[in-house]
N, C-alpha and C positions, 0 to 999 in steps of 0.2 A: 840041221835046222828043221824046225817043225813045218809040216805042210800047211800052207795058207790057201784054202780054197778060194777066198775072195780075191787074192792077188792073181791067182790063176784065171779066174773068171774075167777079171779086168783086162788081162793081156789078151785073152781069147776074143772077147766081144769088141775090144778096141781094134784088133786086126780085122775082124769081119766087117765092122762098121766103117773103118777107113777104106776098105776095099770098095764098098758100095758108094761111099761119099765121093771118092775120087772120080767115079764115073758120073754120078748124077749131078754133081756140082759143076761139071764142065760141059754138060750137054745143053743144047738150046731147046730141047723138046720138053714137053710137060712130064710130070712124074705120076701123080695120082689124079684121076679124074673119073667122071661117071658117064662119058660119052661112049658111043658105039665103037666097035673095031679095036677093042683092047682085050688083053687076056682077062679071063673071068674064072673064078672058082669060089663056090660057096657064097655067092652074092657080093664078092669083092671085085672091084674093078681097079686094075693098076695098068699104067702105061707100059708099053713094051720096054721102054728105057729102064724103068725101075725094076720090072720083072727080070730083065736080062742081067742087070747089075747084081741082084740078089742071087740069081742062078749061077752067075760066074763066081760068086763067093761061097758056093755051097760047101766046099771043103772046110773053109774057115768057120762057117756056121755049124757044121757037124762037130767040130772041135769045141766050139763055144757051148753047144748043147750038152756035150759030155761034161764040161767043166761046171755048168749050172747044175747038172744032175749030181755032181760030186758034193755040192753044197747041201743038197737034200739028203744024200746018203750019209754025210758026216754029222747030221743032226743040227747043222747051222740054220736050217729052215726055221726052227723054233726061235732062234735068236732074231732072225729077220721079222717074223710075225710079231714078236714081242715089241721090237723097236717100232714097227709100223703101227701097232695098236696104240702105243703111247703117243705117237705123233698125231694120230687121228683124234684121239681124245683131247689133246692139247688145242687142236684147231677145230673142235667139233662145232662150236657156235658159228664160226666163219664158214665152214663147209655147208652147214645146213642153210645158212642165209643165202649163199651163192646158188645153191640148188633150188631153193624156194623162189628166188628172184628171177631165175633164168627165163621161165615162160613169159614173164612180163617184159623182159628185155626183148625177147623174140617178137612179141606182139607189136612193139614199136620199131625195133631195129633189125627185124628179120632180113630186110634187104641188105643190110650191112654185113650180116653173117654170111649170106649167100655170096656177097662180093669177096669176102675173105676166102671162102671155100674155093671159088673160081681162081682167085689170084694166087692162092697157095701153090698151085701147080705151074705157075709162070715164072719167068726170070725176073729178078729184081723186086724192089719194094716201091710201089707207085705212091704218089701223093694221096690217091684215093684210099689206099690201104692204111696209111698213117692216120688219116682223118677218121676212118672207120674204127681202127683200134682205140683211138682216143675217145671216140663217142661211146663205145661199148664200155670201156674201163671207167669212164667218168659219168656213166648213166646214173640217175638217181637210185636205181635199184641196186647197183653194184658198188657205188661209191663208199658206203659205210663199211661193208665187210672187207673190201680191198684196203681201205684205210687201216682197219684193225690188223690185217695181215701184214701191212707194211710196218706196223708198230712192233711186230715180232721179228722173225728172221727172214721174211719174204721180201725179195727185191724186185721180182718180175712177175708179170701177169701174161698168160698166153691163151690163145684160142687155137685149138688144133683139131685136125680132121684125120681119122685113121681107119685102118682096116687090115685084113690079112693079105699076105702075099703068097700066091699059090706056088711060086718057084721053089720054095723050100718049106717043108712041113714045120708048122708051129711058128713060122716067121710072120712078123707084123711090121707095119710101117705107118708113119704119121708125117703130116706136113702142117705147119702152122706159122703163126706170128707171135712174137713175144715183145713186150714193151716194159720199159723201166717204170716202176710204180711211183716213186716219189715225185718225179718231175714230168711223168708221162712223155718221155722222150726216147729216142734210140730204138725205134721199131725195127726188128730184124726178122727175116724169114729163116726157118730152121726145118730140118728133117730129122727123123729118128727111125732107126731100124733095130729090131731085136728079136728075141726068141722068148716064148712063153711055154713053160711046161704045164701040160694038162689044161690047155686053153681052148675055148671055143669063142671065136670073135664074132661080133655082130655085123650088121649090114654096112655096106660102103657108105662113107660120109659120116660116120660116127663123130659126134662133137664132144670134146672135153675141154674143160677150163683148167689151165695150169697155173699153179702157184709155185714159184721156184726161188731158191735162195741165192742164185747167181744173177748178176746183172746181165743184160742181153749180150754185151760184148764178150763176156766170160762164160756164156752158156754153152754147154757141150761137153763131150767126153763120155767115157764108159760109166755105166751104172748097173746096179742090181735092184730089183724091185720085188715087193710083196704086195698082195692085194687083199683088202678086207671086203668080203662079199656081203652085200645086203645092208651095209651101214646106212642108217638114217632113211631107209626105204628106197634107196637109189637102186635102179634096175641093174646097173653094171657095178663092177667092183671099183673101189677107189684105189688107185695105184699109188703106192708110196715108194719113192725111189731114193737110193742112197749112192753116193759117190764111191767109186772103187779106187784103191783097195781099202780105204780107212773107214768106210761105212758112215761117213758124215751125211747127215740129212740133206737131200737136195731138192725135195719138193713133192707135190701131189699132181696127179692127173685125175680130175673129177668128172666122170661122165654125166652129161646133161642131156644127151640124145643118143640112144643106142637102139639098134635094130633087134638085137637078141641079147640074151644074158651073156655077160663076159665073166668067165670063171678062170682066173689065173692064180696058180699057187705061188710059183717063184718064176721070175723072168729076169733077163739081162739084156742090155742093149747099148747103143751108142747114139749120141745126139750130135748133130753138126750144124753149124751156121753156114748159110749160103753166102758166098762173096757178093 
């Protein structure tokens, strides 16, 4: 049987991600935040809980990193970049509209974004979070591009906050909220952890808008991603993710607030929904 690097990556990132998820989803402490007294590296602040969970999975992440490298070595990186480029072109107008609109959203609803950032590291989904996600998703600035996205293959909209995790080299994590687009229901909190080859990640609290093809209740699992750098004048790279092992398109993470340039060639990771 021929070697399938994507299947191997899927197994590896799933194992690493599940190891982290089993710890952080059962803890009562916060995961990512920007307060004092937490582990810091390169401008990234992560709670001891998240840092320790990733550190404890260091062996699994090393295996995952080697499997991701095998994709690059096998020449499949070109396939990923091609798939990513086509998807970005398909959604170009929607992406540009979201990026252009975001400063106007912040000018009116910046307090709601701050609320989501603070609540992302807490347990549960409060009524305030549900209200804030709906207000942002249904804002006049985002309503039209999100409606266009829903008319394609996009089922969910997310606001996520991410950064690097010093516990393991090239590791990164994110927390956020995702809402079903058609009815603006079913707001869920999620986490994501992964590895990026050749990556330099920006400052803590980076904000990205997510467009995903899964509904919130089905959101999660292993993925591989490719990044298109500098598209549409965006400071960070647009991350295009694909489910493993079949490489079906799973969505975008579009940076709208970054501290430094993000430069990721190929990455892989695991997303999980909090109970």
